[in-house]
N, C-alpha and C positions, 0 to 999 in steps of 0.2 A: 891774264893780261891780253890786251888787244892792241892792234896797230892804230895809230891816229889816221884821220882822213888824209892828211898831207902825205904821210908815208904810203898809204894805200894807193892814192892817185899817182904818186911818183913811180911806184912799182908797176902799176897797171899800164902806164904810158910807155914802159920800156921792155921790149921783148928780150933784150940782153939781160936785164936784171932778173926777169922771170926765169930765163934759161939757167942763170947762175944759181938761183934759189933751188931749182929742180935738181941740179947737180949736188948742191950742198945737202939737200934733204933726201936725196936718192928717190925723187918722185918725178912723175911725168909732167909735161906742161899742162895737161888737163887737170891733174891734181892741184898744181900750183894755182891755176885759174879758179878752181873750186875754193881753195883756201882763201884766196883774195876776195871772192864774192861773199864768203861767209865769215871773213875775218877770223879765221881759225887760230887757235893757240899755237899750232905747229909753226906759225910764222914768227913766234917769239922764242923759238929754240935758239941756243947759242950760235949754232952754225948759220942759221938764217939771219940773225941779227948782225953777225959779222959781215955777211954779204951786203945787207941793207946799209950798214954804216959806211962800208968801203965804196959802194957804188953810188950812193945818194949824197954822201957828205952830211947827212942829217945827224943830229945828236940824239942820245937816248931819250931826252925829254921831248924831242920832236917826233920820235918814232913810236914811243909807247904811251898809251893812256892807262890810267888806273881804273 
C-alpha cells in the first residue's frame, strides 16, 4: 500500500509530523524524507499510521490508496 497525495503533502509540509514519524519508526529525518519522496511502504506500518491519523486528522480512506 501507498499513501495518497493528500497525506503525503500534509506530512511533507509539517516538520513536526516528520519528526514524530521518525520517532515512531526509529528512523532519522533523512530516512523519513526518503520514505516520503519514494512513498515507501514503511509509511503504512501501524506505528506510522497511528501518528499520521493523530496528527493530520485524516481518515484511513484519505491516507491510504489501494
